[in-house]
C-alpha positions in Angstrom: 97.3 90.7 99.7 93.6 89.7 100.4 94.0 86.2 100.7 97.3 86.6 103.3 95.0 89.2 105.2 92.1 86.6 105.4 94.7 83.6 106.4 96.5 85.8 108.9 96.3 84.2 112.2 97.5 86.8 114.8 100.3 89.9 115.5 103.2 87.5 116.1 102.6 85.4 113.0 103.8 85.6 109.7 101.2 84.7 106.9 103.5 83.3 103.7 101.9 82.6 100.2 104.0 81.4 97.8 103.4 83.3 94.3 105.8 81.4 92.4 108.7 78.8 92.8 110.9 78.3 89.8 113.7 75.5 91.0 115.3 76.5 94.3 113.8 79.8 94.1 110.6 80.6 96.0 109.0 84.1 95.5 106.6 84.8 98.5 104.3 87.2 100.0 104.6 87.8 103.5 102.1 89.4 105.9 102.9 90.8 109.2 101.0 93.0 111.7 103.3 92.7 114.7 107.0 91.4 115.7 107.6 88.0 114.5 110.4 85.6 115.4 113.7 86.1 114.5 115.4 83.8 112.0 118.2 82.7 110.3 118.1 81.3 106.4 121.3 78.4 106.4 122.8 79.1 103.0 120.1 81.4 101.4 120.3 85.1 101.0 116.8 86.9 100.8 116.0 89.6 98.8 113.3 91.8 100.5 110.9 94.0 98.6 108.6 96.4 100.9 105.1 96.0 99.2 103.2 97.8 101.9 103.8 99.2 105.7 106.7 99.6 107.5 108.9 98.4 110.5 112.0 98.1 112.0 114.2 95.3 110.4 117.3 94.1 112.8 120.2 92.4 110.7 123.4 90.7 112.1 124.7 89.7 115.6 123.6 86.8 117.2 120.3 84.7 117.0 119.2 84.2 121.0 117.4 81.1 121.6 118.0 79.3 118.5 116.5 76.1 117.3 116.3 74.4 114.3 113.1 75.0 111.7 111.6 73.8 108.8 113.6 74.0 105.5 116.8 74.7 106.7 115.5 77.7 108.7 116.6 78.8 112.5 114.0 80.5 114.8 114.9 82.5 117.9 113.5 84.4 120.8 115.8 87.6 119.8 118.8 89.2 118.2 121.7 90.3 120.4 123.7 93.0 118.9 122.4 93.2 115.6 121.8 96.9 113.5 118.5 98.1 113.5 116.9 100.4 110.6 113.5 101.5 109.4 112.4 100.3 106.2 109.2 101.0 104.6 107.1 100.5 101.1 109.3 100.4 98.0 112.5 99.9 100.1 114.8 96.8 98.9 116.7 94.9 101.5 119.4 92.0 100.8 119.8 89.7 103.7 123.1 87.8 103.1 123.2 84.0 103.7 123.3 82.6 107.5 122.2 86.2 108.7 120.2 86.6 111.7 117.3 89.0 110.9 114.0 90.1 112.9 111.0 92.3 111.8 109.9 94.5 114.9 108.0 97.6 115.7 105.5 97.0 112.6 103.3 99.8 111.9 99.8 98.7 111.4 100.6 95.8 108.6 104.1 95.0 106.7 103.8 93.3 103.3 106.5 92.0 101.6 107.6 90.0 98.5 110.8 87.8 99.1 112.9 85.7 97.3 115.2 83.0 98.9 118.4 82.6 97.0 120.6 79.1 98.1 124.1 80.0 98.0 126.7 77.5 97.0 130.2 77.0 98.5 132.8 79.7 97.2 130.0 82.4 96.7 
């Protein structure tokens, strides 16, 4: 966490540090201090464990202003029609593949451990 905090470059950024990667399964620490751009991970589910802090996580709906990003990700400017829920330290959330999600209303800092899981056809 100290390394992520030291490398963090501002409220609207996500500082991600890969903790371990086994095959196509990266586990990373993510550090946020403000609202970051919403995203979609094509063909990958994301398991989120909240290590510290809290925020509102918006999932589902439609990604507005969608553009292609690195590593099969898409980012946007907002989400229309998503479902907001408060999440906090100790919570787990599973974001299904190809689902828009957006971290908003960050309370101080929001630190999560995430696992991105590629999904194959038929799952």
